[in-house]
C-alpha positions as CSV (number, residue, x, y, z in Angstrom):
1,M,-0.1,0.1,0.2
2,A,1.2,3.2,-0.9
3,T,2.1,5.9,1.6
4,Q,2.9,9.4,1.8
5,D,3.5,12.1,4.8
6,F,0.5,13.8,5.8
7,L,0.5,17.5,7.7
8,V,-2.4,19.3,9.3
9,E,-1.8,23.0,10.6
10,L,-4.4,25.0,12.6
11,G,-3.7,28.6,12.6
12,T,-5.1,31.2,15.3
13,E,-5.0,34.2,17.4
14,E,-2.8,33.5,20.1
15,L,-3.8,30.6,22.1
16,P,-4.0,30.3,26.0
17,P,-0.5,30.0,27.4
18,K,-1.1,27.8,30.0
19,A,-3.2,25.1,28.1
20,L,-1.2,25.3,25.1
21,K,0.8,22.2,25.6
22,S,-2.4,20.3,26.6
23,L,-4.4,21.1,23.5
24,S,-1.3,20.4,21.6
25,D,-1.3,16.9,23.1
26,A,-5.0,16.3,23.0
27,F,-5.2,17.0,19.3
28,T,-2.5,14.7,18.1
29,Q,-3.8,12.0,20.2
30,G,-7.3,12.5,19.0
31,I,-6.1,12.4,15.0
32,V,-3.6,8.9,16.0
33,N,-7.0,7.6,17.9
34,G,-9.1,8.4,14.7
35,L,-6.4,6.2,12.8
36,A,-6.4,3.5,14.8
37,D,-10.3,3.6,14.6
38,A,-10.3,3.6,11.1
39,G,-7.4,1.0,11.0
40,I,-5.3,3.0,8.9
41,D,-1.6,2.5,9.2
42,H,1.1,5.2,9.9
43,G,4.9,5.8,11.0
44,A,6.3,8.4,13.3
45,V,3.9,11.2,15.1
46,E,5.2,14.4,15.3
47,S,3.2,17.4,17.0
48,F,3.9,21.1,16.6
49,A,2.8,23.8,19.0
50,A,3.1,27.6,19.0
51,P,1.7,30.5,20.1
52,R,-0.8,30.9,16.9
53,R,-1.0,27.3,15.7
54,L,-1.3,23.7,16.4
55,A,0.0,21.3,13.9
56,V,0.4,17.3,13.6
57,R,2.8,15.5,11.4
58,I,2.3,12.2,10.5
59,R,5.2,9.9,8.8
60,D,4.2,7.2,6.2
61,L,0.2,7.4,6.5
62,A,-1.1,5.2,4.0
63,D,-3.3,6.0,1.4
64,A,-6.5,4.3,2.4
65,Q,-7.4,1.4,5.0
66,P,-7.0,-2.2,4.3
67,D,-9.6,-4.3,2.6
68,K,-11.3,-5.8,5.6
69,P,-13.2,-9.1,4.9
70,V,-16.9,-9.1,5.8
71,E,-19.2,-12.2,6.8
72,K,-22.9,-12.1,8.1
73,R,-24.6,-14.7,9.1
74,G,-28.3,-15.7,7.7
75,P,-30.8,-17.9,8.6
76,A,-30.1,-21.7,9.4
77,V,-30.1,-23.9,6.5
78,K,-33.2,-25.6,7.4
79,A,-35.2,-22.6,7.3
80,A,-33.3,-21.3,4.4
81,F,-34.9,-23.9,1.9
82,D,-38.6,-25.7,1.8
83,D,-38.9,-29.3,1.4
84,A,-38.3,-28.8,-2.7
85,G,-35.1,-27.0,-1.9
86,N,-36.6,-23.9,-3.0
87,P,-35.3,-20.7,-1.1
88,T,-37.8,-19.5,1.5
89,R,-38.8,-15.9,2.3
90,A,-36.3,-15.8,5.3
91,L,-33.5,-16.6,2.5
92,N,-35.3,-14.2,0.0
93,G,-35.4,-11.5,2.4
94,F,-32.1,-12.0,4.0
95,A,-30.2,-11.9,0.1
96,T,-32.5,-8.7,-0.8
97,S,-31.2,-7.1,2.5
98,L,-28.0,-7.5,0.9
99,G,-28.5,-6.2,-2.6
100,V,-27.6,-10.1,-3.8
101,T,-29.1,-13.3,-5.2
102,P,-29.4,-16.4,-3.1
103,D,-27.3,-18.2,-5.5
104,Q,-24.6,-15.9,-4.3
105,L,-24.7,-16.9,-0.7
106,D,-22.5,-19.6,1.2
107,T,-23.1,-21.9,4.3
108,L,-21.5,-22.5,7.4
109,E,-21.3,-25.6,9.4
110,T,-20.9,-24.7,13.3
111,D,-21.7,-27.3,16.4
112,K,-25.1,-25.9,16.3
113,G,-25.7,-26.5,12.5
114,A,-25.2,-25.1,9.1
115,W,-26.0,-21.6,8.4
116,V,-26.2,-19.4,5.3
117,V,-23.6,-16.9,5.3
118,Y,-22.6,-13.8,2.8
119,R,-19.0,-13.3,2.6
120,T,-17.3,-10.4,0.8
121,V,-14.3,-8.0,1.3
122,E,-15.1,-4.5,2.2
123,Q,-12.9,-2.3,0.3
124,G,-11.2,0.2,2.2
125,K,-11.9,4.2,2.0
126,P,-9.4,6.2,0.8
127,T,-7.6,8.1,3.7
128,I,-7.9,11.5,1.9
129,E,-11.6,11.2,2.3
130,L,-11.4,9.9,5.8
131,L,-9.4,13.1,7.2
132,P,-11.5,15.9,7.7
133,A,-13.9,14.0,9.5
134,L,-11.2,12.7,11.5
135,I,-9.4,15.9,12.2
136,E,-13.3,17.7,13.1
137,K,-13.6,15.1,15.6
138,S,-9.9,15.7,17.5
139,L,-10.7,19.1,17.1
140,A,-14.4,19.2,18.8
141,A,-12.9,16.8,21.5
142,L,-10.4,19.3,22.8
143,P,-10.2,20.0,26.5
144,I,-11.7,23.4,26.2
145,P,-13.7,24.8,29.1
146,K,-15.3,27.6,27.0
147,R,-15.4,28.2,23.1
148,M,-16.0,31.8,21.3
149,R,-17.5,32.4,18.2
150,W,-16.0,35.4,16.3
151,G,-17.2,37.5,12.7
152,A,-20.7,36.3,11.9
153,Y,-19.8,32.6,12.2
154,R,-21.1,30.1,14.3
155,T,-18.0,28.3,14.4
156,E,-16.9,27.7,17.7
157,F,-12.9,27.5,19.1
158,V,-10.7,28.1,21.9
159,R,-9.4,31.4,19.7
160,P,-10.5,32.6,16.3
161,V,-9.1,30.7,13.2
162,H,-7.6,32.1,10.5
163,W,-6.1,29.9,8.5
164,L,-5.6,25.9,7.4
165,V,-2.8,23.7,6.3
166,L,-4.0,20.3,5.1
167,L,-1.1,18.3,2.9
168,Y,-0.8,14.8,2.0
169,G,2.5,14.5,0.1
170,N,2.3,17.6,-1.6
171,K,-1.5,17.3,-2.7
172,V,-4.1,19.2,-0.6
173,I,-6.7,17.7,0.9
174,D,-9.7,20.2,-0.6
175,A,-11.9,19.9,2.2
176,P,-13.6,23.0,5.0
177,I,-12.8,22.4,8.3
178,L,-14.1,25.5,10.9
179,N,-15.2,26.8,8.1
180,L,-11.3,27.3,6.7
181,T,-10.5,26.3,2.9
182,P,-7.3,24.1,3.2
183,G,-4.0,25.3,1.3
184,N,-0.9,25.0,1.9
185,Q,0.4,28.4,2.6
186,T,1.4,29.0,6.4
187,R,2.2,32.4,8.4
188,G,5.2,33.4,9.7
189,H,6.4,35.5,12.8
190,R,3.7,38.6,13.2
191,F,6.5,41.1,13.1
192,H,9.6,39.5,11.5
193,C,7.3,37.7,8.6
194,P,4.0,39.0,8.5
195,K,3.3,37.2,5.0
196,S,2.3,33.8,3.6
197,L,5.0,31.1,3.0
198,L,4.3,27.6,1.0
199,I,4.8,24.6,2.3
200,P,5.8,22.2,-0.7
201,T,5.5,18.8,1.6
202,P,4.8,18.0,5.3
203,N,8.5,17.2,5.4
204,D,9.6,20.9,4.8
205,Y,7.2,22.3,7.5
206,E,9.2,23.5,10.3
207,V,12.5,24.1,8.1
208,V,10.4,26.7,5.9
209,L,8.8,28.4,9.3
210,K,12.4,28.4,10.9
211,E,14.4,30.0,8.0
212,E,11.9,32.1,6.1
213,G,9.2,32.5,8.9
214,R,11.1,33.1,12.0
215,V,9.3,30.5,14.0
216,L,10.3,27.9,15.9
217,A,7.3,25.5,15.6
218,N,8.1,22.5,17.6
219,F,7.7,23.4,21.5
220,E,10.4,21.1,22.8
221,E,12.8,22.8,20.5
222,R,11.7,26.2,21.7
223,R,11.7,25.1,25.1
224,D,15.5,24.3,24.9
225,V,16.6,26.9,23.6
226,I,15.0,29.2,26.4
227,R,16.6,27.2,29.1
228,A,19.8,27.4,27.1
229,G,19.8,30.8,26.6
230,V,18.6,32.0,30.0
231,T,21.1,29.5,31.6
232,A,24.0,31.1,29.6
233,I,23.0,34.5,30.4
234,A,22.6,34.2,33.8
235,E,25.9,32.8,34.1
236,S,27.6,35.9,31.8
237,E,27.1,38.1,35.1
238,G,29.8,35.8,36.6
239,N,28.2,34.1,40.1
240,G,25.1,34.0,38.7
241,R,22.6,31.0,38.2
242,A,18.7,31.1,36.6
243,V,16.2,29.4,38.8
244,I,14.3,28.2,36.2
245,N,10.5,27.0,36.9
246,D,9.3,24.2,34.7
247,D,6.1,25.3,34.7
248,L,7.2,29.0,34.6
249,L,9.5,27.9,31.1
250,D,6.5,26.4,29.5
251,E,4.6,28.8,29.7
252,V,7.1,31.2,28.3
253,T,7.6,28.7,25.7
254,A,3.7,29.0,25.0
255,L,4.0,32.9,24.6
256,N,7.1,33.1,22.1
257,E,7.6,32.0,18.4
258,W,11.0,33.3,18.2
259,P,12.7,33.4,21.9
260,V,15.2,36.2,22.9
261,P,16.4,36.2,26.3
262,L,17.6,39.7,27.6
263,L,18.9,40.6,31.2
264,G,17.2,43.4,33.0
265,R,18.5,44.8,36.6
266,F,16.4,46.2,39.4
267,E,17.7,48.2,42.3
268,E,19.5,46.2,45.4
269,R,17.4,47.8,47.7
270,F,14.2,45.8,47.2
271,L,16.2,42.7,48.2
272,E,15.3,43.5,51.7
273,V,11.8,42.1,51.1
274,P,11.2,38.5,51.1
275,A,12.5,37.0,48.2
276,E,9.1,35.0,47.9
277,A,7.5,38.4,47.1
278,L,9.9,39.5,44.5
279,I,9.8,36.2,42.8
280,S,5.8,35.7,42.9
281,S,5.5,39.2,41.4
282,M,8.6,38.6,38.6
283,E,6.8,34.8,37.7
284,E,3.5,35.4,38.0
285,H,2.9,38.9,36.8
286,Q,5.8,39.6,34.3
287,K,7.1,35.9,33.6
288,Y,10.4,36.9,34.4
289,F,13.3,34.1,35.9
290,H,14.9,35.2,38.7
291,V,18.8,35.2,39.6
292,V,20.6,33.6,42.6
293,D,24.4,33.3,43.8
294,E,25.9,30.5,44.5
295,N,25.0,31.0,47.8
296,D,21.0,31.0,46.7
297,R,20.8,34.4,47.4
298,M,18.9,36.3,45.2
299,L,20.6,38.9,43.0
300,P,19.2,42.3,41.5
301,L,18.8,40.8,37.5
302,F,16.2,39.1,36.1
303,I,15.9,37.7,32.5
304,T,13.0,38.0,30.4
305,V,12.2,36.5,26.9
306,A,11.1,38.7,24.4
307,N,9.3,37.3,20.8
308,L,11.2,38.8,18.6
309,E,15.1,39.9,18.0
310,S,14.9,43.8,18.4
311,K,17.6,46.0,16.6
312,D,17.5,47.9,20.2
313,P,17.6,45.2,22.5
314,A,18.2,47.7,25.1
315,Q,15.3,49.5,24.6
316,V,13.6,46.1,25.5
317,V,15.2,45.8,28.7
318,S,15.0,49.2,29.7
319,G,11.1,48.7,28.8
320,N,10.6,45.6,31.0
321,E,12.6,47.3,33.8
322,K,10.5,50.2,34.2
323,V,7.5,47.5,34.0
324,I,9.1,46.0,37.0
325,R,10.0,48.8,39.4
326,P,6.8,49.6,40.4
327,R,5.5,46.2,41.2
328,L,8.8,45.5,43.2
329,S,8.3,49.2,44.5
330,D,4.7,47.9,46.0
331,A,5.6,44.9,47.3
332,A,8.4,46.6,49.5
333,F,5.8,49.4,50.4
334,F,3.2,46.3,51.6
335,Y,6.0,44.5,53.5
336,E,7.0,47.7,55.2
337,T,3.3,48.6,56.0
338,D,2.5,45.2,57.6
339,R,5.5,45.0,59.7
340,K,3.6,48.0,61.4
341,S,0.9,45.6,62.9
342,R,1.9,42.3,64.9
343,L,0.0,39.2,63.7
344,E,-1.9,38.6,66.8
345,D,-3.8,41.9,66.6
346,R,-5.3,41.0,63.2
347,I,-6.8,37.9,64.9
348,E,-10.3,40.5,65.2
349,Q,-9.7,41.0,61.5
350,L,-10.6,37.6,60.9
351,K,-14.3,37.6,62.5
352,P,-16.2,39.5,59.4
353,I,-14.4,36.7,57.0
354,V,-16.9,33.7,56.2
355,F,-14.9,30.2,56.2
356,Q,-18.4,28.5,55.2
357,E,-22.0,29.7,55.9
358,K,-22.3,27.2,58.2
359,L,-19.6,26.7,60.1
360,G,-18.7,30.0,60.9
361,S,-16.0,32.9,60.0
362,I,-12.1,32.4,59.8
363,Y,-12.2,33.3,63.4
364,D,-14.5,30.5,64.5
365,K,-12.5,28.0,62.3
366,S,-8.7,29.1,64.0
367,V,-10.4,28.8,67.6
368,R,-11.4,25.1,66.4
369,V,-8.0,24.5,64.8
370,A,-6.3,25.5,68.1
371,A,-8.2,23.7,70.2
372,L,-7.4,20.5,68.2
373,A,-3.7,21.1,67.3
374,R,-3.6,21.1,71.2
375,K,-4.4,17.9,71.5
376,I,-2.9,16.6,68.8
377,A,0.3,18.7,69.7
378,D,0.2,16.7,72.9
379,A,-0.3,12.9,71.5
380,I,3.0,13.5,69.4
381,G,5.1,14.8,72.1
382,S,5.2,18.3,70.9
383,D,4.9,21.4,73.0
384,P,0.6,21.8,73.1
385,A,0.8,25.6,74.0
386,L,3.1,26.5,70.9
387,A,0.8,24.3,68.7
388,E,-2.5,26.5,69.8
389,R,-0.8,29.5,69.7
390,A,0.3,29.2,66.1
391,A,-2.9,27.8,64.7
392,M,-4.5,31.2,66.3
393,L,-1.9,32.9,64.4
394,A,-2.3,30.4,61.3
395,K,-4.5,32.8,58.7
396,T,-3.9,36.4,60.3
397,D,-1.6,36.6,57.3
398,L,-4.5,36.4,55.0
399,V,-5.6,40.4,55.9
400,T,-1.8,41.4,55.3
401,E,-1.4,43.6,52.2
402,M,1.2,41.6,51.0
403,V,-1.0,38.5,51.1
404,L,-3.5,40.4,49.3
405,E,-1.8,41.6,46.6
406,F,0.1,38.1,46.3
407,T,-2.2,35.6,47.3
408,D,0.1,32.4,46.3
409,L,2.2,33.9,49.7
410,Q,-0.2,32.9,51.7
411,G,1.8,30.9,55.0
412,I,5.1,32.4,54.0
413,M,4.6,36.0,54.6
414,G,2.9,35.0,58.0
415,Q,6.5,33.0,58.7
416,Y,8.1,36.3,58.1
417,Y,5.7,38.6,59.9
418,A,6.2,36.3,62.8
419,E,9.8,36.4,62.9
420,H,9.7,39.7,62.8
421,D,7.0,40.4,66.0
422,G,9.5,38.0,67.9
423,E,7.1,34.7,68.1
424,P,9.3,31.3,69.2
425,A,10.7,29.9,65.9
426,D,8.3,26.8,65.9
427,V,5.3,29.0,65.5
428,A,6.8,31.4,62.9
429,K,8.0,28.3,61.0
430,A,4.0,26.5,61.4
431,L,2.5,29.2,60.0
432,N,3.9,28.4,56.7
433,E,4.2,24.7,57.6
434,Q,0.3,24.7,57.8
435,Y,-0.2,24.6,54.3
436,M,2.2,21.4,53.7
437,P,2.2,19.7,51.4
438,R,0.6,22.3,49.2
439,Y,0.6,19.3,46.1
440,A,1.3,15.9,45.6
441,G,4.7,15.1,46.3
442,D,5.4,18.7,48.0
443,D,7.9,18.8,51.2
444,L,6.1,18.2,54.5
445,P,6.4,20.0,57.7
446,T,9.6,19.8,59.3
447,T,8.5,20.7,63.0
448,L,6.3,18.6,65.2
449,T,4.0,22.3,66.1
450,G,3.8,22.5,62.3
451,C,2.6,19.0,61.8
452,A,-0.1,19.5,64.5
453,V,-1.4,22.5,63.2
454,A,-1.2,21.4,59.2
455,L,-3.1,18.1,60.8
456,A,-5.9,19.7,62.8
457,D,-6.4,22.4,59.9
458,R,-7.1,19.8,57.2
459,I,-9.3,17.4,60.0
460,D,-11.3,20.2,61.0
461,S,-12.4,21.1,57.3
462,L,-13.1,17.2,57.0
463,V,-15.3,16.9,60.2
464,G,-17.0,20.5,59.6
465,L,-17.8,19.8,55.8
466,F,-18.8,16.4,56.0
467,G,-21.0,17.2,59.1
468,I,-23.6,19.2,57.3
469,N,-23.6,16.8,54.4
470,Q,-21.1,18.8,52.1
471,P,-18.7,16.3,51.2
472,P,-17.0,16.0,47.7
473,S,-19.1,14.7,45.1
474,G,-18.1,13.7,41.4
475,T,-15.5,16.1,40.1
476,R,-16.6,19.0,42.7
477,D,-14.2,19.4,45.2
478,P,-14.0,23.2,46.4
479,F,-12.6,23.0,49.7
480,G,-10.1,20.8,48.1
481,L,-11.0,17.6,50.7
482,R,-9.3,15.2,48.7
483,R,-6.2,16.9,48.6
484,A,-6.5,17.6,52.2
485,S,-7.0,13.4,53.2
486,L,-3.9,12.8,51.3
487,G,-2.0,15.5,53.2
488,V,-3.1,14.1,56.4
489,L,-1.8,10.4,55.2
490,R,1.2,11.9,54.2
491,I,1.8,13.6,57.1
492,I,1.3,10.9,59.7
493,I,3.1,8.3,57.6
494,E,6.1,9.8,56.7
495,R,6.5,11.5,60.0
496,A,5.7,8.4,61.7
497,L,3.2,10.0,63.9
498,P,1.5,7.7,66.9
499,L,-1.8,9.0,66.0
500,D,-5.2,7.6,65.5
501,L,-7.7,8.9,62.6
502,Q,-11.0,8.0,64.6
503,T,-9.3,9.8,67.9
504,C,-8.6,12.7,65.9
505,C,-11.7,13.2,64.2
506,E,-13.8,12.7,67.5
507,W,-11.8,15.6,69.1
508,A,-12.6,17.6,66.2
509,T,-16.4,17.0,66.3
510,E,-16.1,18.1,69.9
511,N,-15.5,21.7,68.9
512,F,-18.3,22.0,66.7
513,T,-22.3,22.8,67.9
514,V,-23.6,23.1,64.0
515,L,-22.8,19.3,63.0
516,S,-26.7,17.8,61.5
517,E,-25.0,14.1,60.2
518,Q,-24.6,11.4,62.5
519,N,-21.7,9.3,63.2
520,V,-19.3,12.2,61.2
521,A,-16.1,11.0,62.6
522,T,-16.9,7.4,61.4
523,T,-17.8,8.9,57.9
524,V,-14.5,10.9,57.6
525,V,-12.3,8.2,58.9
526,D,-13.8,5.9,56.2
527,Y,-13.3,8.8,53.4
528,M,-9.8,8.9,54.5
529,L,-8.8,5.5,54.8
530,E,-10.3,5.4,51.0
531,R,-7.8,7.7,49.9
532,F,-5.3,5.4,50.7
533,R,-6.0,3.4,47.2
534,A,-4.6,6.0,45.4
535,H,-2.0,6.6,47.7
536,Y,-0.7,2.6,47.1
537,D,-1.6,2.8,43.5
538,E,0.9,5.5,42.7
539,Q,3.3,3.3,44.3
540,G,2.6,0.4,42.6
541,I,0.9,-1.7,45.1
542,G,-2.0,-3.6,44.1
543,A,-5.5,-3.4,44.8
544,E,-5.8,-6.4,46.3
545,V,-3.3,-5.7,48.8
546,Y,-5.2,-2.2,49.8
547,L,-8.4,-4.5,49.9
548,A,-6.9,-6.9,52.2
549,V,-5.4,-4.4,54.8
550,H,-8.7,-2.3,54.4
551,A,-11.1,-5.4,55.4
552,R,-9.3,-4.7,59.0
553,R,-9.9,-1.6,59.0
554,P,-7.1,-0.2,60.8
555,T,-7.6,3.7,61.5
556,R,-3.9,4.4,62.7
557,P,-2.6,5.3,59.2
558,L,1.3,4.3,60.4
559,D,-0.2,0.9,61.5
560,F,-1.9,1.2,58.2
561,D,1.2,1.7,56.1
562,R,2.8,-1.2,58.0
563,R,0.3,-3.7,57.2
564,I,0.5,-2.7,53.8
565,K,4.3,-3.2,53.2
566,A,3.9,-6.4,55.1
567,V,1.3,-7.6,52.9
568,E,3.0,-6.2,49.7
569,A,6.1,-8.7,51.0
570,F,4.3,-11.7,52.2
571,R,2.7,-11.6,48.6
572,Q,5.8,-12.4,46.8
573,L,6.2,-15.4,49.0
574,P,5.9,-18.8,47.2
575,E,3.7,-19.6,49.9
576,A,0.9,-16.8,49.6
577,Q,-1.3,-17.9,46.6
578,A,-1.7,-21.2,48.0
579,L,-2.4,-19.7,51.9
580,A,-4.8,-17.1,50.1
581,A,-6.8,-19.8,48.9
582,A,-7.0,-21.5,52.2
583,N,-8.1,-18.8,54.0
584,K,-10.6,-17.9,51.4
585,R,-11.7,-21.6,52.1
586,V,-11.9,-21.2,55.8
587,S,-13.8,-17.9,55.2
588,N,-16.4,-19.5,53.4
589,I,-16.8,-22.7,55.6
590,L,-16.8,-20.5,58.9
591,T,-19.4,-18.1,57.3
592,K,-22.0,-21.3,56.6
593,Q,-21.5,-22.6,60.0
594,G,-22.1,-19.3,61.9
595,G,-18.9,-16.9,61.5
596,D,-19.0,-14.9,64.6
597,S,-20.2,-17.6,66.9
598,I,-17.3,-20.0,66.4
599,G,-14.8,-20.0,69.2
600,E,-11.1,-21.0,68.9
601,S,-10.5,-23.1,71.5
602,V,-9.1,-26.3,70.3
603,N,-9.5,-29.2,72.7
604,T,-6.4,-31.6,71.6
605,G,-8.2,-34.6,73.0
606,L,-10.7,-34.5,70.2
607,L,-8.2,-34.0,67.5
608,Q,-8.1,-37.6,65.5
609,D,-6.0,-37.4,62.4
610,G,-2.7,-36.7,62.0
611,A,-3.0,-34.1,59.9
612,E,-5.6,-32.0,62.3
613,Q,-3.0,-32.7,65.2
614,A,-0.2,-31.8,63.1
615,L,-2.2,-28.3,62.1
616,A,-2.9,-27.7,65.7
617,D,0.6,-28.1,66.9
618,A,1.7,-25.7,63.9
619,V,-0.9,-23.3,64.8
620,A,0.0,-23.3,68.4
621,K,3.7,-23.0,67.9
622,Q,3.0,-20.1,65.7
623,A,0.5,-18.4,67.9
624,D,3.4,-18.1,70.5
625,A,6.0,-16.7,67.8
626,V,3.8,-14.3,65.9
627,L,1.4,-12.5,69.0
628,P,4.8,-10.6,69.9
629,L,5.3,-9.7,66.9
630,F,2.1,-8.5,66.4
631,E,2.1,-6.4,69.3
632,Q,5.3,-4.8,68.3
633,G,3.6,-3.9,64.7
634,D,6.4,-6.2,63.2
635,Y,3.8,-7.1,60.8
636,G,6.4,-8.2,57.9
637,S,8.2,-11.0,60.8
638,A,5.1,-12.4,61.8
639,L,3.5,-13.0,58.0
640,S,6.9,-14.2,57.2
641,S,6.6,-16.7,60.0
642,L,3.0,-17.8,59.4
643,A,4.3,-18.5,55.5
644,G,5.6,-21.8,57.3
645,L,2.0,-22.6,57.6
646,R,1.2,-24.0,54.1
647,Q,2.5,-27.5,54.2
648,P,0.2,-28.6,57.5
649,V,-2.6,-26.4,56.2
650,D,-2.8,-28.3,52.6
651,T,-2.3,-31.4,53.9
652,F,-5.3,-31.1,56.4
653,F,-7.4,-30.1,53.6
654,E,-6.6,-33.3,51.7
655,E,-6.6,-36.1,54.2
656,V,-9.6,-34.4,56.8
657,M,-12.9,-33.5,56.4
658,V,-14.0,-30.8,58.2
659,M,-17.5,-31.3,58.6
660,A,-17.2,-34.8,60.4
661,E,-20.3,-36.5,61.5
662,D,-20.2,-36.0,65.2
663,D,-21.1,-32.5,66.5
664,A,-17.9,-32.4,68.6
665,V,-15.1,-32.9,66.2
666,R,-16.7,-31.1,63.9
667,N,-17.1,-27.8,65.7
668,N,-13.0,-28.8,67.3
669,R,-11.9,-28.6,63.6
670,L,-14.2,-25.5,63.0
671,A,-12.5,-24.0,66.3
672,L,-9.1,-24.9,64.8
673,L,-9.4,-23.3,61.5
674,N,-10.9,-20.0,63.2
675,R,-7.7,-19.8,65.1
676,L,-5.7,-20.2,62.1
677,R,-7.8,-17.5,60.2
678,N,-7.3,-14.9,63.2
679,L,-3.8,-15.2,63.3
680,F,-3.8,-13.9,59.6
681,L,-6.7,-11.4,60.2
682,R,-4.3,-10.1,63.0
683,V,-3.0,-8.1,60.0
684,A,-4.8,-8.3,57.3
685,D,-7.8,-10.5,55.4
686,I,-5.1,-12.3,53.2
687,S,-8.7,-14.2,51.6
688,L,-8.4,-11.0,49.5
689,L,-5.3,-11.9,47.7
690,P,-4.9,-13.4,44.3
691,T,-5.1,-17.3,44.7
692,A,-3.5,-19.9,42.7
693,S,-5.4,-21.0,39.9
C-alpha cells in the first residue's frame, strides 16, 4: 500500500499559554486514535505547538484503509430452503437486504448446525476522504472549558482561526474545516515575517517556518532554546544562576515563537523584601526568571524572554525594567506597612471573613483548629501551647496587604511577620508549614508544631464539611478535601506520628455545635482510608493488597502503612497464593457454619487425624511466635513466619473432612480453622489476595 507524509496545521489568534501543551497533546492523540479506529497504518507522529498554531505531522500514512473481509450470518439452512430445495421467504429476505441473490450466498457449518452466510471483501476507503472528519472530531474533543465565536460565523473554538494547512504528500486535501478552506500556505512571525509562506510538502514544514518565517514550531525545541539561553545569560554575570521553574518555562515557551532571552536589573534596595514576594511578582505577573548567586541568595537581576530579535535590545530591557520597578515598589511598600502591626493584633480582623456559611468565620475555624492542634501536639510529643498559639495566628496573614496582593504567599509571609514579631521559632515556621504538602510530592512540615497545625486544619475542614453534608461529589471539591485527606495521611505516615484518625476526628467533632450528620467521625475516617487506595496505587502496590488491609479497618495510618508493606512482601512469597486460597476456603466454611459464633478454643483430646494434630501443633507454635510480633507492629516478620503454615494447611485439607458427623469433632475442627484464620486477620484478610488457579 502506498504511503505519504501528512500535515495539518491550524492557524489561530494567540492561544492560552497555560493550555497550549495540553491542547497540542489532545489534538495529536485525537488524530492518532481516529486513525487507529479507522485501521489506517502510519509511521512516526510529531506534534507542533506555538502561540498561533497547532500542527501534527504523520509520517508514512497509508493512502487507504486495508480491505476487510466481511461475513454476515443469515438464517439456518433448515429455514432457508423448503422441502423442494427452493429458497424460503427468510432466505430471499436476507439476500435482498444485502443486494445479492440466494445463489451468491455460502453455508457455514458449526457445532449448532449449518447456516447461510454472505461473504465479501469490503474495500477500504481512501485516507484523504476520512481525514477531514477525523480532524474535526479531534478538534471538537479538545479540553476547552469555554469556546468562543467570532465575526458572523457560528464556528466555535478556543480562539479565532485564520488559516488551515492540509497536505497529503504535496497535494492539498480540499475539505473545509472550521469554515476554513485548506491550502499549503502558513504564516510566519507576526512581526519578523508577516506574510504567507508556501509549504511544499509536510517534510518542509518546520524548516520553512524556521528559516523563512522566524518561527520555531516545535514546542520542545523552543523550550530547550529558552532554557539554554536563560542559563547562559545568567552565567555571563559571573556567579549568577538562573532559577528555572518548569511550569514558568512551559508558559514562556507557549508565549514565544522566536524567543530571545534578555537580562534586566533592578535596585538592590528591593532585596530587603522577602525573596518569595519578589519572585511571585516577577514570575506570576511578568513571566521573568530570577537569578541567584552560588549561595542561592537572590541577585538584583531578572531574565525576560522577548518574542522577537530587536535591533535595539537595550530599549526592550529598559522597558521591562520600567515595568518591574513599580511592582517591586508595591511589594516593598506592602512589606513595610504590614510589619507595623503584629499578627496577634490582626486576629479580630478574621471575624468578618466567612469560611463557610454554616461553619462560621475564619476566626471561628482558627479557634477550633487551635483546640484540636493542642490535643494533637500533646499526642505526638510536641508543645501544646506552641501549637495552640500557631493555630490562632495561622490565618492572620490573609488580611495583610502583601497576601491580599500576592495570594500565593499565604503562610510564607506569615512566617516572616511572626519572626519579625518575635514569636517562637516553631510558631513562626508552623505558619508556613500549615499548608504543607501543598500538592502531590511537596515537602512536609519539618516541625512537630507545624505537623500539629497542618493536621488540625485539614481534619477540622473534613469533619465540619462532612458534618453539614457537604462532602466532595464527582469532580466537585471546592474545599480540596481529597487533597486534604492525602495530606493528613502523608504527614502521619512519613513523619511516623502515633495518631489514630478515629480519635483525631472525634476530638474535632467536640469543637462543633452545628453538625447535622450522625457518626461524622466514622464517616470521615472511612473517607480518608479510601484515599489510601490512590496513595498506594501510585507506588505500584496492587488494589488487592489495599483491600486486604482495608478489610480490617486499621485507623492508625502508620499502622495501616506497615500492614500494607508487610502484605505486599508476603504476596511475593511462594507460599502466598496457596495460603490465600486456604484462607478463602476457611472463610467460606466458617461463614456457612455461623461465623462469629465459632470460638477458637481447640480441645486436643478431640483431634483424631495426624494431619489435624500436626496443624494444631503448628498453629499453636506460630501463635506463640507471632503474637509478640503483632504487639510490636512487626507485621512483616509475623507474616513471613506464618508462611510456614502452608504445608500443614495443605495436608489438613487433603486428608481431613472438616464437616465430620460427630458434632464435637466437627466443632473442634472449625475452632482450629478459626484460630488459624484469626492469626492472619491480625494483619489483613489475605483471602482477598490473588489465589493459585
